[in-house]
NUFILO-966724 format. One line per field, with one value per residue (C-alpha): x negated, y negated, z; residue number from 1. Coordinates in steps of 0.25 Angstrom, whole numbers. Layout:
<kolpas>
x	[X, ...] .
y	[Y, ...] .
z	[Z, ...] .
n	[NUM, ...] .
</kolpas>
This chain:
<kolpas>
x	[-36, -28, -15, -17, -18, -6, 2, -2, 1, 14, 18, 13, 21, 34, 32, 31, 43, 51, 48, 51, 66, 71, 83, 81, 78, 68, 66, 53, 42, 42, 28, 26, 19, 6, 4, 10, 9, 20, 22, 33, 32, 43, 41, 33, 33, 34, 21, 14, 6, 6, -1, 1, -12, -12, -25, -22, -32, -21, -16, -24, -17, -24, -15, -3, -2, 10, 6, 14, 28, 38, 47, 49, 52, 54, 53, 44, 38, 27, 23, 12, 13, 2, 9, 5, 8, 13, 27, 30, 27, 18, 3, -2, -17, -26, -31, -23, -29, -15, -1, 6, 19, 20, 34, 39, 52, 59, 50, 51, 40, 43, 43, 28, 17, 9, 6, -8, -11, -25, -29, -42, -47, -58, -72, -71, -59, -65, -78, -71, -63, -75, -69, -74, -68, -62, -55, -43, -30, -17, -4, 10, 22, 32, 41, 40, 25, 12, 6, -9, -11, -23, -32, -46, -56, -56, -68, -74, -79, -86, -74, -64, -63, -52, -43, -32, -21, -9, 4, 17, 25, 26, 30, 22, 7, -5, -20, -27, -37, -35, -29, -39, -48, -49, -53] .
y	[-70, -82, -75, -66, -78, -85, -72, -71, -86, -85, -72, -79, -92, -83, -75, -89, -95, -82, -81, -95, -94, -92, -84, -69, -68, -57, -50, -42, -49, -44, -41, -47, -38, -43, -34, -21, -10, 0, 11, 20, 34, 38, 53, 60, 76, 85, 89, 77, 65, 51, 38, 23, 16, 2, -4, -18, -26, -32, -18, -9, 4, 9, 21, 28, 43, 52, 67, 79, 74, 85, 84, 75, 61, 49, 34, 35, 22, 18, 4, -1, -15, -23, -31, -44, -41, -30, -25, -21, -28, -17, -18, -6, -7, -16, -21, -20, -21, -21, -17, -10, -4, 8, 12, 22, 24, 38, 46, 50, 52, 67, 68, 69, 78, 66, 51, 45, 30, 26, 12, 3, -7, -17, -15, -30, -28, -16, -24, -37, -28, -20, -7, 6, 12, 23, 13, 11, 18, 17, 16, 19, 12, 23, 26, 12, 12, 12, 26, 28, 37, 46, 38, 41, 34, 38, 30, 16, 6, -7, -14, -4, 8, 17, 25, 36, 39, 49, 44, 52, 41, 26, 13, 2, 4, -3, -1, -4, 0, 14, 16, 14, 5, -9, -21] .
z	[-51, -52, -55, -43, -34, -40, -38, -24, -21, -28, -20, -7, -11, -14, -1, 7, 0, 2, 17, 20, 15, 30, 35, 36, 51, 55, 42, 41, 34, 19, 14, 0, -10, -14, -26, -31, -41, -46, -56, -60, -65, -74, -72, -61, -63, -51, -45, -51, -44, -48, -43, -44, -46, -41, -45, -40, -32, -22, -18, -9, -14, -26, -29, -24, -28, -27, -27, -30, -33, -29, -41, -54, -52, -61, -60, -48, -44, -35, -30, -21, -16, -8, 3, 8, 23, 32, 28, 43, 56, 62, 58, 50, 55, 63, 49, 36, 22, 15, 16, 5, 1, -8, -13, -23, -30, -35, -26, -11, -1, -1, -17, -17, -11, -7, -8, -8, -7, -12, -8, -6, 4, 1, 7, 10, 19, 26, 29, 33, 44, 48, 43, 37, 25, 34, 43, 33, 32, 25, 33, 29, 36, 39, 50, 55, 57, 50, 48, 45, 33, 31, 23, 17, 9, -5, -10, -11, -22, -21, -16, -10, -1, -7, 2, 0, 9, 9, 12, 15, 8, 4, 11, 17, 18, 25, 23, 36, 46, 52, 65, 76, 67, 73, 65] .
n	[1, 2, 3, 4, 5, 6, 7, 8, 9, 10, 11, 12, 13, 14, 15, 16, 17, 18, 19, 20, 21, 22, 23, 24, 25, 26, 27, 28, 29, 30, 31, 32, 33, 34, 35, 36, 37, 38, 39, 40, 41, 42, 43, 44, 45, 46, 47, 48, 49, 50, 51, 52, 53, 54, 55, 56, 57, 58, 59, 60, 61, 62, 63, 64, 65, 66, 67, 68, 69, 70, 71, 72, 73, 74, 75, 76, 77, 78, 79, 80, 81, 82, 83, 84, 85, 86, 87, 88, 89, 90, 91, 92, 93, 94, 95, 96, 97, 98, 99, 100, 101, 102, 103, 104, 105, 106, 107, 108, 109, 110, 111, 112, 113, 114, 115, 116, 117, 118, 119, 120, 121, 122, 123, 124, 125, 126, 127, 128, 129, 130, 131, 132, 133, 134, 135, 136, 137, 138, 139, 140, 141, 142, 143, 144, 145, 146, 147, 148, 149, 150, 151, 152, 153, 154, 155, 156, 157, 158, 159, 160, 161, 162, 163, 164, 165, 166, 167, 168, 169, 170, 171, 172, 173, 174, 175, 176, 177, 178, 179, 180, 181, 182, 183] .
</kolpas>
């Protein structure tokens, strides 16, 4: 546990020192990456599906699946990063659990039949905010706005509610309250 705290403190210190370097007028705030997970697939056969399993406590996304690739690809990379803050100025939802960024290399949005993002939210966060499990959605930032994606509850365990959402592509994401849910 000590290592985690030190790393977080070091990251916070680095962020603080780099942001106080002055100059630069009016640049957008850059969200620091809290934690990330990446994987490279050397070869992806046509018609196949693959997924990045994240399995990190600090990242709400648990897996990213790429289904039915349309042709053969090589050196495909997926990366999921949990962000420390909103990457854009517009809020995604009235209450946000986590901002994330999902990126890919050597694969375009049109190269696969579908993309599915699985994620989880702690039951503690839901109860702190008086939310039901069905009050949560995944949002994707595209066309200069946050777009709510169709999100469904995939199951629960003692700590988490697990969700799944289909996305037309990758970019910045936010996990937060559904439209119309007030906290």
